[in-house]
ZAPALO-666496 format. One line per field, with one value per residue (C-alpha): x, y, z; chain. Coordinates in pm, whole numbers, plus 50000, padded with zeros to 5 digits. Layout:
N
x <- X, ...
y <- Y, ...
z <- Z, ...
unit <- A, ...
REM end
This chain:
339
x <- 45725, 45965, 45876, 45914, 46264, 46372, 46265, 46465, 46773, 46733, 46726, 46929, 47226, 47063, 47058, 46976, 46709, 46715, 46343, 46211, 46414, 46258, 45901, 45903, 46134, 45864, 45708, 46037, 46141, 45830, 45913, 46259, 46127, 45871, 46138, 46354, 46063, 45932, 46278, 46299, 46277, 46340, 46563, 46881, 47016, 46719, 46773, 47130, 47113, 46832, 47007, 47324, 47163, 46896, 47162, 47403, 47343, 47088, 46885, 46535, 46416, 46126, 45953, 46015, 45825, 45516, 45503, 45561, 45292, 45046, 45123, 45097, 44742, 44633, 44658, 44570, 44653, 44711, 44965, 44877, 45151, 45411, 45297, 45314, 45637, 45794, 45646, 45793, 46146, 46132, 46047, 46330, 46551, 46440, 46511, 46866, 46938, 46804, 47001, 47318, 47284, 47186, 47450, 47721, 47800, 48050, 47990, 47677, 47679, 48045, 48005, 48040, 47720, 47516, 47576, 47955, 47916, 47630, 47612, 47362, 47094, 47046, 47028, 46751, 46539, 46585, 46475, 46163, 46102, 46114, 45854, 45644, 45658, 45603, 45256, 45163, 45201, 45007, 44716, 44719, 44646, 44315, 44328, 44268, 44361, 44704, 44757, 44679, 44922, 45200, 45144, 45117, 45451, 45608, 45502, 45636, 45984, 46012, 45913, 46178, 46432, 46374, 46351, 46687, 46841, 46716, 46873, 47196, 47511, 47326, 47456, 47156, 46951, 46779, 46734, 46363, 46414, 46661, 46416, 46131, 46371, 46431, 46052, 45974, 46285, 46330, 46050, 45760, 45858, 45902, 45548, 45376, 45558, 45408, 45073, 44965, 44981, 44669, 44489, 44502, 44421, 44107, 44181, 44060, 44203, 44344, 44573, 44661, 44770, 44987, 45171, 45209, 45358, 45568, 45721, 45762, 45953, 46154, 46259, 46369, 46565, 46716, 46831, 46968, 47189, 47319, 47415, 47619, 47775, 47914, 48128, 48176, 48130, 48283, 48188, 48062, 47795, 47687, 47710, 47912, 48234, 48244, 48262, 48075, 47806, 48082, 48274, 47924, 47853, 47543, 47420, 47313, 47210, 47562, 47695, 47405, 47439, 47822, 47770, 47514, 47738, 48057, 48223, 48262, 48591, 48418, 48133, 48341, 48518, 48180, 48055, 48377, 48359, 47989, 47907, 48238, 48359, 48675, 48620, 48927, 49093, 49227, 48900, 48703, 48949, 48896, 48507, 48529, 48718, 48469, 48184, 48362, 48423, 48059, 47941, 47698, 47720, 47598, 47323, 47210, 47212, 46997, 46729, 46742, 46658, 46377, 46236, 46310, 46111, 45800, 45826, 45850, 45560, 45341, 45426, 45373, 45005, 44973, 44870, 45150, 45278, 45613, 45541, 45490, 45835, 45991, 45887, 46000, 46338, 46379, 46374, 46653, 46854, 46817, 46964, 47237, 47393, 47625, 47873
y <- 04028, 04271, 04515, 04276, 04181, 04518, 04601, 04311, 04439, 04789, 04707, 04386, 04563, 04555, 04175, 04114, 03957, 04234, 04337, 03996, 03945, 04270, 04195, 03849, 03908, 03863, 03552, 03405, 03431, 03206, 02986, 02919, 02836, 02588, 02436, 02362, 02237, 02005, 01869, 01745, 01373, 01126, 00957, 01168, 01103, 01270, 01628, 01581, 01535, 01776, 02059, 01998, 02079, 02326, 02535, 02512, 02871, 02843, 03151, 02981, 03150, 02909, 02951, 03326, 03316, 03172, 03428, 03708, 03563, 03544, 03903, 04021, 03881, 04026, 03738, 03877, 03762, 03385, 03110, 02915, 03093, 03007, 02643, 02617, 02793, 02543, 02260, 02404, 02424, 02066, 01941, 02113, 01990, 01644, 01683, 01788, 01498, 01252, 01444, 01407, 01055, 00998, 01238, 01094, 01466, 01544, 01910, 02113, 02496, 02452, 02176, 01806, 01655, 01447, 01129, 01170, 01207, 00966, 00760, 00720, 00527, 00771, 01050, 00898, 00798, 01144, 01293, 01082, 01182, 01555, 01494, 01327, 01644, 01856, 01693, 01707, 02090, 02105, 01895, 02149, 02438, 02275, 02385, 02086, 02293, 02391, 02035, 01916, 02167, 02058, 01704, 01717, 01904, 01621, 01362, 01566, 01626, 01255, 01174, 01430, 01264, 00928, 01093, 01251, 00932, 00734, 01019, 01057, 01023, 01009, 01262, 01187, 01417, 01697, 02042, 01985, 01691, 01849, 02158, 01897, 01757, 02099, 02181, 01874, 01872, 02231, 02443, 02249, 02348, 02717, 02699, 02546, 02756, 03061, 02926, 02851, 03202, 03326, 02992, 03087, 03449, 03318, 03435, 03253, 03061, 03369, 03471, 03119, 03075, 03393, 03275, 02918, 03073, 03315, 03016, 02787, 03048, 03171, 02805, 02737, 03051, 02979, 02628, 02753, 03005, 02730, 02532, 02838, 02891, 02521, 02603, 02982, 03058, 03021, 02784, 03051, 03148, 02799, 02626, 02337, 02269, 02415, 02160, 01899, 01860, 01758, 01528, 01344, 01319, 01544, 01658, 02039, 02271, 02441, 02074, 01978, 02311, 02241, 01887, 01977, 02249, 02043, 01836, 01464, 01489, 01717, 01484, 01199, 01386, 01462, 01102, 00974, 01244, 01230, 00867, 00680, 00875, 01031, 01343, 01455, 01794, 01797, 01693, 01959, 02220, 02108, 02101, 02466, 02557, 02387, 02562, 02885, 02827, 02768, 03042, 02810, 02989, 03282, 03095, 02942, 03289, 03418, 03141, 03209, 03575, 03484, 03271, 03549, 03788, 03563, 03552, 03932, 03967, 03731, 03909, 04247, 04184, 04206, 04528, 04753, 04667, 04589, 04208, 04254, 04455, 04183, 03911, 04113, 04168, 03798, 03760, 04009, 03836, 03481, 03626, 03841, 03562, 03522, 03812
z <- 32284, 32134, 32401, 32672, 32532, 32516, 32864, 33003, 32821, 32938, 33295, 33295, 33449, 33790, 33772, 34148, 34350, 34599, 34521, 34570, 34895, 35030, 34933, 35062, 35361, 35642, 35497, 35415, 35775, 35861, 35561, 35709, 36050, 35907, 35697, 35997, 36197, 35917, 35849, 36206, 36285, 36566, 36327, 36363, 36013, 35855, 35989, 35972, 35569, 35536, 35705, 35519, 35210, 35340, 35494, 35213, 35076, 34806, 34710, 34778, 34469, 34412, 34746, 34713, 34367, 34545, 34800, 34559, 34323, 34601, 34708, 34349, 34338, 34650, 34895, 35248, 35594, 35628, 35626, 35294, 35106, 35386, 35373, 34990, 34957, 35222, 35027, 34714, 34868, 35015, 34659, 34519, 34798, 34753, 34374, 34438, 34680, 34402, 34125, 34299, 34327, 33966, 33831, 34085, 34190, 34449, 34485, 34543, 34610, 34697, 34972, 34933, 34843, 35092, 34902, 34931, 35313, 35401, 35090, 34821, 34988, 35274, 35032, 34830, 35155, 35303, 34976, 34995, 35357, 35254, 34975, 35223, 35444, 35145, 35077, 35445, 35424, 35091, 35237, 35564, 35321, 35239, 34867, 34639, 34326, 34484, 34593, 34226, 34074, 34301, 34284, 33923, 33908, 34131, 33891, 33590, 33751, 33811, 33449, 33344, 33544, 33378, 33034, 33094, 33224, 32906, 32690, 32890, 32687, 32355, 32109, 31884, 32146, 31962, 32092, 32111, 32320, 32541, 32598, 32665, 32943, 33089, 33076, 33287, 33518, 33594, 33458, 33606, 33958, 33870, 33688, 34009, 34237, 34066, 33981, 34331, 34411, 34236, 34345, 34712, 34633, 34479, 34131, 33808, 33535, 33330, 33630, 33675, 33309, 33321, 33622, 33484, 33162, 33368, 33575, 33282, 33074, 33384, 33468, 33098, 33074, 33428, 33325, 32985, 33170, 33400, 33091, 32970, 33312, 33323, 33012, 33052, 33426, 33770, 34030, 34279, 34025, 33956, 34300, 34165, 33975, 33618, 33359, 33574, 33302, 33057, 33287, 33376, 33006, 33058, 32710, 32734, 32472, 32401, 32333, 32117, 31911, 31881, 31776, 31506, 31364, 31369, 31093, 31111, 31311, 31554, 31587, 31662, 31931, 32086, 32065, 32227, 32514, 32596, 32507, 32574, 32871, 32716, 32918, 33085, 33121, 32770, 32634, 32836, 32694, 32334, 32411, 32513, 32206, 31978, 32171, 32140, 31760, 31684, 31936, 32097, 32431, 32250, 32082, 32417, 32598, 32296, 32359, 32738, 32681, 32436, 32726, 32963, 32748, 32755, 33141, 33164, 32927, 33124, 33468, 33294, 33292, 33674, 33831, 33934, 34275, 34457, 34424, 34056, 34018, 34226, 33971, 33691, 33848, 33890, 33518, 33483, 33760, 33594, 33246, 33403, 33596, 33293, 33247
unit <- A, A, A, A, A, A, A, A, A, A, A, A, A, A, A, A, A, A, A, A, A, A, A, A, A, A, A, A, A, A, A, A, A, A, A, A, A, A, A, A, A, A, A, A, A, A, A, A, A, A, A, A, A, A, A, A, A, A, A, A, A, A, A, A, A, A, A, A, A, A, A, A, A, A, A, A, A, A, A, A, A, A, A, A, A, A, A, A, A, A, A, A, A, A, A, A, A, A, A, A, A, A, A, A, A, A, A, A, A, A, A, A, A, A, A, A, A, A, A, A, A, A, A, A, A, A, A, A, A, A, A, A, A, A, A, A, A, A, A, A, A, A, A, A, A, A, A, A, A, A, A, A, A, A, A, A, A, A, A, A, A, A, A, A, A, A, A, A, A, A, A, A, A, A, A, A, A, A, A, A, A, A, A, A, A, A, A, A, A, A, A, A, A, A, A, A, A, A, A, A, A, A, A, A, A, A, A, A, A, A, A, A, A, A, A, A, A, A, A, A, A, A, A, A, A, A, A, A, A, A, A, A, A, A, A, A, A, A, A, A, A, A, A, A, A, A, A, A, A, A, A, A, A, A, A, A, A, A, A, A, A, A, A, A, A, A, A, A, A, A, A, A, A, A, A, A, A, A, A, A, A, A, A, A, A, A, A, A, A, A, A, A, A, A, A, A, A, A, A, A, A, A, A, A, A, A, A, A, A, A, A, A, A, A, A, A, A, A, A, A, A, A, A, A, A, A, A, A, A, A, A, A, A, A, A, A, A, A, A
REM end
């Protein structure tokens, strides 16, 4: 673990996804073609909404993980990795459409959200359509194991959404509870995206477990850095307005840690802001000052580094190859998004 953590720190300055972009370039071109094809429909509103989000500039990290993981395990010629990668991206896109409705978000990746343009009902229904298309592609692959992994992830993600909704605006949320939500809502899809790689390559449980651990740890690390960026980053890095989590009353790890470290007056502020909606610009400025006072961004980054080290260690067990290097570099990229 210590060695893995040190290796992340030594090479972290690179912090790009250039390696995985190069390794997956050929297959991702096929994935993008399949995505555009499967997002089509005779119902005009479906491709209109789907393409609004699909073409909005996301990095498509999750499908790239599927392809890189398959290549790292020696997957040969075929199209299973392409169909599963497209399925993963559709699952992610559907989740974003649903998330924006639940969170009442107005901006996604620098663009107006689908719900602000077409309304909540259309956004939810198109998200459901994309999930259906994702499962069609999974079935086409013909692997019951891969289908089981991704369908389980879909159920876990939905469960995490409900869990988050139940815990929303409650300052009694513990760090353990919050990480459990992140594990379900975000890390589950990262884990599944990576685990299906060795499955279609015909590998066994040890390889699957390593990739599952890699994806899960990477996903948690990724989300924790997103939490930091909301209070200490810029919108271009985050893909939405900074401070949105605070304005939406979304309780994330920096807030939980600041609340736990605060005195009674500070705790009263957090309850008023997060539970009662007193979260205007002045309140946001105070929230940032309290987070800075108690160094909770630094504490959150440290936890993200710990999970990143676990992901790095899991992928380090793979045989040396450009695909393995790509998976390792992604860990560095996720952590180094915060400057």
